Structures are given as structure tokens and as C-alpha cells.
C-alpha positions in Angstrom: -7.3 0.9 5.1 -4.3 -1.0 6.2 -1.9 2.0 6.5 -0.1 1.5 9.8 1.9 4.7 10.0 5.6 4.8 10.8 7.8 3.5 13.6 11.2 5.2 13.8 14.0 3.6 15.9 17.7 4.1 16.0 20.1 1.4 17.2 23.8 1.3 16.6 26.0 -1.6 17.5 29.6 -0.7 16.7 33.2 -0.6 17.7 34.3 2.4 19.8 35.9 4.1 16.8 32.9 3.8 14.4 30.7 6.7 13.3 27.3 6.3 15.1 23.9 6.5 13.6 24.5 6.7 9.9 21.1 6.9 8.2 19.9 3.9 6.2 16.6 4.7 4.4 14.1 1.9 4.0 14.5 0.8 0.4 11.8 -1.9 0.0 8.7 -1.0 -1.9 5.3 -1.3 -0.3 2.5 -3.0 -2.2 -1.3 -3.5 -1.9 -3.2 -6.7 -2.4 -6.6 -5.8 -3.9 -9.0 -8.7 -3.6 -12.6 -8.7 -4.8 -14.9 -11.4 -3.6 -17.4 -12.0 -6.4 -19.5 -15.0 -5.4 -19.7 -18.5 -3.9 -21.6 -21.6 -4.5 -22.8 -24.5 -2.3 -22.3 -22.7 1.1 -24.5 -25.1 3.0 -24.6 -25.6 6.7 -25.5 -28.7 8.7 -28.8 -27.2 9.7 -31.8 -27.2 7.4 -31.9 -23.4 7.4 -30.3 -21.5 4.5 -27.0 -19.8 5.6 -26.3 -16.1 5.8 -22.7 -16.4 4.3 -20.0 -13.8 4.5 -16.2 -13.8 3.9 -13.6 -12.6 6.5 -9.9 -12.1 5.6 -6.8 -11.6 7.6 -3.1 -11.5 6.5 -0.1 -13.2 8.1 2.6 -12.6 8.9 2.1 -8.9 9.1 3.3 -5.9 11.0 -0.3 -4.7 11.7 -3.7 -6.3 12.2 -5.8 -6.1 9.1 -9.2 -7.7 9.0 -11.9 -7.3 6.3 -15.4 -8.8 6.3 -18.0 -8.7 3.5 -21.7 -8.2 4.2 -23.7 -11.3 5.1 -26.0 -12.2 2.3 -29.2 -13.6 3.9 -30.8 -16.9 3.2 -28.7 -18.2 0.3 -26.3 -21.0 -0.4 -25.0 -19.1 -3.4 -24.1 -15.5 -2.3 -23.0 -12.7 -4.6 -20.9 -10.1 -2.9 -18.9 -8.0 -5.5 -17.0 -6.5 -2.6 -13.4 -5.2 -2.9 -10.8 -4.8 -0.2 -7.3 -3.5 0.0 -4.6 -5.1 2.2 -1.3 -3.3 2.8 1.6 -5.7 2.2 5.0 -5.4 3.8 6.6 -8.5 2.2 4.1 -10.2 -0.1 6.4 -13.0 -1.1 6.1 -14.3 2.5 2.5 -13.4 3.2 -0.7 -15.4 3.1 -4.3 -14.2 3.0 -6.4 -16.3 5.3 -10.0 -16.5 4.0 -12.8 -17.7 6.3 -16.2 -18.4 5.0 -18.9 -18.3 7.7 -22.6 -17.9 8.2 -24.1 -15.3 10.5 -27.1 -16.1 12.7 -27.9 -13.0 14.8 -24.8 -12.5 17.0 -23.5 -16.0 16.4 -21.2 -17.2 13.6 -20.9 -20.7 12.2 -17.8 -21.6 10.2 -18.5 -23.0 6.7 -14.9 -23.3 5.4 -11.4 -21.9 5.3 -8.8 -21.3 2.6 -5.2 -20.0 2.7 -4.1 -17.9 -0.3 -0.2 -17.6 -0.5 0.8 -14.4 -2.3 4.3 -15.7 -3.4 2.7 -17.1 -6.6 1.5 -13.7 -7.8 3.3 -11.0 -9.7 2.9 -7.2 -9.4 0.5 -5.9 -12.0 -1.5 -8.7 -13.5 -5.1 -9.3 -12.4 -5.9 -12.9 -11.6 -9.5 -14.2 -11.5 -9.9 -17.6 -9.8 -12.5 -20.0 -8.5 -11.2 -22.2 -5.7 -12.7 -25.3 -4.1 -12.8 -25.0 -0.3 -13.3 -28.0 1.9 -16.6 -27.6 3.7 -16.5 -27.6 7.5 -20.0 -29.1 7.7 -20.5 -31.6 4.8 -18.7 -33.5 2.1 -19.6 -31.2 -0.8 -16.8 -28.6 -1.5 -17.6 -24.8 -1.7 -16.7 -22.8 -4.8 -15.3 -19.3 -4.0 -14.9 -16.9 -6.9 -12.6 -13.9 -6.5 -10.1 -11.8 -8.3 -6.8 -10.4 -7.0 -4.2 -7.9 -8.0 -0.9 -6.8 -6.3 -0.2 -3.2 -7.1 2.3 -0.6 -6.0 1.0 1.3 -2.9 -1.5 4.1 -3.7 -2.3 2.6 -7.1 -5.9 1.9 -8.2 -6.6 -1.8 -8.7 -7.5 -3.7 -11.8 -6.2 -1.0 -14.2 -2.5 -1.1 -13.3 0.3 -1.4 -15.9 3.5 -2.7 -14.5 6.6 -0.5 -15.2 9.9 -2.2 -16.0 12.2 -2.5 -13.0 9.6 -2.9 -10.3 10.2 -5.7 -7.8 
């Protein structure tokens, strides 16, 4: 998931006596953000019905559209997901994971809360486990979202990665 393929272009702006089209190979490493949504607490909605909460993520800015959604857990304000996703990063120091918590009722969705997770504060290798408080879209009580995240080199399995010296 998240692999966008390759785009190859050649552009050369030069003086008339320059050598055209000297190859410059892409030197920046690609990384993955592995995020696992563990559970949440206090996912209430404004109605008297229990919600069917799920999490949806997108990343911005990015060169390709990557969206992930957990399963909706029915009739609970305290869902447990234990679902892991992989997001391909092109420049993680500038990227943000947009997390939307919502409830699903048939074909309709009702927002519960949103959170922006900037990746600039993370290092390649270590696994971080966090619980964040998200402002509720429907009432005054904050929602607790528990997740863990790890940034790894592309094609590396998550949550077992040892950082090699000299990596970005």
C-alpha cells in the first residue's frame, strides 16, 4: 500500500554550450510511517445511540493519495481496533498524518473528532506509543485515542527495526 510507482521526466535549462541531460539520480531515502490504532475512549455522539466508531487517515502534503480506514466497531464508545497501516513518505519532516474519528450509521458518517499528527518530531527507528486527547466535535468531553507509530526505511517491517548509523 502507498507505493506510487515512478515518474521519469527530463528537463534541461542551460546555456547553448552546456552538455544536455546529465543524469542526476534521486538521492533522498524513502520511508514508511507505520501507525497502529489500538483503542479509543469516550467516543460519544450527540444522539442517545452508541456510536460505531472508526478511524480514517490521510497524509499531507504528499505526491499520491493515501487513505486508510479501520473497521467500524459497532455500538461502543470505547472501541478496540488493533489495526496497523503503512503510509509511504516522500518527505516525512514536512508531512502530517490527518486522523479523523467518525461514527458509521449505515451509509452515513458522523464526525466525532479530528487530530493532526506532524511527523517532524519523530526519528527513524524508535517506536512511539501515545495516547492523545482529541477535541470532540459533539460534546465537551475529550476523546482519548491510543496508537503507536514508527518511521522505518522503505520495505522494513515495523516495530522490530534497529536504526543503522548514518541513516537520515
